[in-house]
Structure formats: structure tokens, C-alpha cells
N, C-alpha and C positions, 0 to 999 in steps of 0.2 A: 609618227607618235600621236593615237588617238587620246583626244582630252574628253575626262570623266568628271560628270559633277553630281555631288550626292544629295539629295532631296530628303531632308530628316537626319538629325543628327545627333539618336539616341541610342539604347544599347546595343540595335542592331548594327544599327553602320559603323558601333567603335569596334567590335569585339570581331566582324569580321568583315565587311565590307572594305573600310575606309586601308586595311593592311594589305589586302588582297586588290586593291587596283594600286597602290603605292609601291609593292613590289612586282608588279610584273611587268616584264617587257615590253615595251611596245604602248602602256598605258600612262597618263599620267592624272593624279588626282588634282584636276585642274581648280574646281570650286567646290563649297559646300553652302546649302544654303538651311539655314532653320527658321521658323517665326519668334521663337523664341531665342533670346540674347543668348542667356545662360548657355543652356546646350549645346549653341551654334561656338561660344566663346571656348567650352569643353573641349570639343573636336579639335577647334580651329589652332587652338595651341599647340598641339602636338604635329599639326601639315602647316608649319607659318608659309611654306610655297604656295597654296593652295588661298582663292581666294574668298572672301565670308560674306555672305549675305543673307540679308534679313527680308531683303523685299526679292520675292519672286521672280517678277519682271527683270531685274538689273539679271540675275542670276541666270536665265534663259538666252539672255545677248552677251554673256562673258565668253564667246566663245569656245562654246562646249562640240563636242561631235556625239554625245549620248550621256543619258540621266540613268541613274540608277535611283530608283523610288526603294528610299527606307521609312517613309513616314507611317506613322498608323493606316491601318484599312482603310476608314471612313476619308480620307483625302486621299486615298491612290485614283480616283475618276480624275478629280481637279488637276493633280498634278500630272496626269497624263496628259489630258486636255493640253494643256499649258506647254509641255513641251513636246507635242506632236503639231500646235501651230507655229513653233520653230524650226521645226525635221530635223529635232532631233531625237535618235533612235533611243529606245526605253528597256532596260532591265529592271522588273519589280518584282518588289518582296512577295512572300505570299502571307495572306491569301489577296489574292489580286484585288479583289473590292469586298464589301459588305453583302451582295446580293448576284445573283448568277444575272439580272436586267442590266447591273451596272458593269460586270465585265463584258457581256454583249457588247455594251455599248463603248467601251473601252476596245474592242477587239474591231469594232466601226471605224471608229475615231482611228485608229492603225492605220488601216489597210488604206482609208481614205486620205492619209498623208504621205504613203508611201515608206513608212518608216518600221522597220524593222522594233518587235515584242514580244522582248523571250520573259520565262517565268525563273524565277532565283533557286532551283530546287537543287541547291550547294548537294546532297544526299546524293546523286546521281554519278560524281564526280568524285568520290571515294575510290580510293586502289582497292579498296575491298568488294562494294558496289560493282565496281569494274569487273574485278577477277567474277565474281558471282555472276555477273550475265555472260561473262563468257563461258566458263565452266558448267550454265544452263543450255547453253546455245552449243556448246561441245558434250552435254547428255555426262556430264560426271557420273551423274545420279541417276541416268536413266534418268525416264519422264517426271517431270515434278506434279505432286499430288495436293503438297498440302505447303502452306507457311505460314509462321508462328515470329509475326514481328510485334515486339512489345519493347515499350519505351515510359514507364513510369516513373515518376520522380516530384518534387514540390515546387517547383518552376522559385527557388529561390526561398521559400520560406512564406507562410501567409504574413508575418510580421513584420513592420521596420520602427523603432524608433526617435522619437524626439530629440532635442537636446538634454530635454528634461527627462528622458528614460519614460516616454511614457509609449504604452505601443497603439498603432494605427496598422489598418491593413495594405499591404503596399498597392501603391499606385498602380505596378506595372503588372501586378495581378486579377486587377479588378480589369482593367485595359484588356486583356488577353479575355477574360471572361467576355467582357461586352464585344465583342470581333468574332465570340463564336466557340469559345472553350480548347479544350485540349486536343480533339477533334479537326475542328476547321484549323488550328495553329502547328499544332506537332506533326499529328495525322497525316496529313497532306503529304508529306515525306516518304513513309509507310505505301501510303495507297500507291503512288505514283511507283515507286520501287517495285510492288505486287504487279501491277501493270507492266512493266518495265522489262522487268524480268522473264515473266512468264509471257511475252509479247501476244496477250488473251484479253480481250473484254469481258465484262462482267454482263452476268446473265440476270442475276439477285442482289441484293443485299437487305442484311438486317442488324438492327444496332442493339444494344442493350445498355444501362447507364446505370451506377451510382453516386444520389447525389452526398456529398462529405461536407460540403459546404452549402449557406444559403447562397446562391448564384442560381440564375436564370440558364446557364449550362451546366452540363452535369462537369463534376470534377474528375471523374474515373468512367473510362469508354470505353466498348467491345462493337468492334466489327465485322460482323463476318461474309465474306464475300465468295459467291461460288463465280468462276472465270467459265468461258465457253469450253476450253480445253479440257474439263474435269478436274483443277484445280481447284483448292478452296484456302479460301485466305483469312486469315486470324489477325486484326489487330487491334491491339490494347493500349491505350494510351491514360496516361494520369495525370492532374496537375495537383493531386491531393494525397499522394504517397509520402506518408510523411511529413506532412506540410506544416504540423505545427512541432516534433522532433526537434529536442536538443540535438540528436544528432541525425541528419537525415540519411537519408540511404537510396539509390535508386537503381533502377534495374534495366539496361537497354541490351534487347538481342537480337539477331535473326535465328531462324531456321528455317530451314528449306527439306522439305521431307520428299525423296522420290522413288521410286521402283526400284533404285539399284543405288540406295544409300542416305546421306545425310548432311550436309551444310550448314556450319555453325559458326557464330560470329559473336565473343562479347566481348562490349565494349571494355569493360571494365580486364586491363592489363590487354588489350587487344588481341583477345585468344580468338583465332580464323581457323577453323578444321575441314577437313572434309574426310569420311568416311564411306567406303563403299567395297565390293566385292574385292576388289583389289589391295586394300589395306586403309592406314591410316595416315594421313599425310597433314602435316603442318604448316600453314601459310605464315606468311610475313602479315601483319595487321597493322593499322591505320584508322586514325579518326572515322568517323563516320559522316563527315565533313569534310568539304573540301571546297575553299572559298577560290582557291589560287586555281585550283583546275578548271573554276568555273569561269573565272575572268580568264585566263588565256584562250576558252573558248569562245567568250563573249569577243577576244579581242581580234581573233580568227573572222569572227563574222561581221565585225564591223568593217574589215579589208574585203571581206569577199562579198558582201550586200545578203549572206546565207546563212540562216541559225546552227547550222550544223549540228553537232550533239547537243546543241542547246534546248531545253525543253520550250515547246512554242507557247505562247499565250492560249491558245487554244487544248493544250495539255494540261495546262494550267487551271482552266476554266471547269476541265473534265474533272481534276480530282477534288477541288473544291465542293463540285456539283455532289460529287459523293458522299463528301465530308459534312457538308452544312444540312442535306435532305437526310443521312444518318440523324446525326444531331436534332435536328427539328421532328424528327419522328419521335425520340425517345423523350422528349420536352413536351408533344404532345401528347403522348402517354401519361405523363407524371400529372399532366391538370387535368383528365381527363379523368383520375383517379377520384 
């Protein structure tokens, strides 16, 4: 049984990681860390078997095998350094850090300590993503020539209310924009899938954006990527799609267009199909993310000492670099106007 500790007890740890660790055979959720006692208490109340710490050093020394870093991105470098100093393997949420230099530093620390360092790109483990990978490799729709990957939503809305009914902007939204905005936060998943499905690196990229809210990073972005194998990918990402609407709406789709057909997935209703020269086939759908599948792969990696199907930190660096450079390019264009 491998003992896992979570560093950071906010929303990300709560909605995906903690459940998956606790429910994966061969893993146990042994410890929780957060410097905020209130955040720690909220999650610890649901997992009384896990030790709870506000002191990082005590957390590291609690008999763990590995750490999942689910803290905000500005703390990832510090968290990884502490884990590496104690010989603990690391699975880290995206974005891996705030800059490419910090990520390179994290990779160097992990390599020097001889620990595993994986990126928590959980979309790869969805049964839908896995099936698309198989269909592309088996040429169900011939050669892939275009991909349209769309995720536009409101990031849970712009406003929150205090006990007196006063509006204030969601701190979570502000933090996500400060970490880089929608392309850096959510878009890295789509970028990773495009690279993984196509099996082809980029030869060029170009981005465009719209500022619907007054943040440094744009609320709505488009990223166009040309792959070496002649495939073109368009990623569209938004946090500002119905962000002030009383009844918000979101859109999440994958479309892969090939020389002999189309693969299409729509998250609403888990609609999944392939249309080619042989006809139309409806496939079983699933969620776009799979934390349980990711943690099963992490369990196996901890036993074998090899990442296997888990995205490496260098793959995390690659997608973060693409997303940040795209965001920085459109921000630079805005400020030059």
C-alpha cells in the first residue's frame, strides 16, 4: 500500500484528487497539508483517517511514499523542493509553475533527487480520450488533418455574495487569471491531447484573444497550431462565456477531421460518434477527465519506478510553454495598441 499526501486542500484537491486516491486499490490517503487551517479542516473532516498538517516539514516526515501537489501554481516549486528533499515522488497539478525557468528548476531538482515527477493531465485517462487515441492510430478516419477542441465556460461565474448580499468578484477567478488565464489553466489539457493524439510536434503557433473582463490575461482565447504531420489544431478556451449570466451555458467538444471521416465528442450528454466511409458508429461516452484512471497509473508507477502512461514533467513543461507563450503574445499585442 502506497501512502499518498496531498499538498493544498482547496477546490482542486476536493473535487478530484482526494476521492481518487481514497478509492484506488493500492493507495491510501495518508496525509493532508495546507497552511490555511480552515481549508485543511474542511477536507480533513471528510478523511478522518488522514493526518492533517499545517506544518510542511511535519507533513513530509509523516511516512509518505509520494505527494500530490494541488496548491496554487506559485507554490509548486517550493512544494516540490520540500518533497524532493525527503525523497518523495511527486504528481503535480498543472500549470507546473509560473514560469518556464521555474519548471526547468523543478525538473532538475527531481532528477537530482532521483524521484518520479509526473504532470496531472487527467484528460488523457478518460475512456473517450483513450478511444480516440486508438482510433487515430488505427486510422478509423484516415489521416488526421484538423482538430477543433473547444472548452468555453464561465469558471463558476464572476460574482460571489457575502452574508449581507453584497457582490464581490470570485477570489478563485482572480487567482486563475493571475496564474495565466484560461489557456494556461484549462487549455493545457487540449494542447496535450492534440500533441498526444496526433503524435506530432508543432512547427508553428499563433493566438488571438478577446478581453471581456479587465484582467491582464484574456478571458477568451484561440490558439492555432500547425503540426509537423500537416494536421492543424484550433483550441478555443474561455472563462468569460456567460460569466455574468443568470443561467450560464458551457460548450465542450472534440472534433477530429480526417481524410476519411470525423470523430466527434460533445460532453453534454456524453455524445460520442465516428462517421466514415463505412457508416456511422455511436460509441459509449464518458467524462472528459478521469482522476481514477490517472491514480491507477500513478500507483503502477510507484511500484515499477517508471512513469509508464503518465505524462512526464517535461511533457507538462511542453504544454505549459505553448500555452504561456500564446498568452504572452496576445497580451503583448494588446499593450502595444
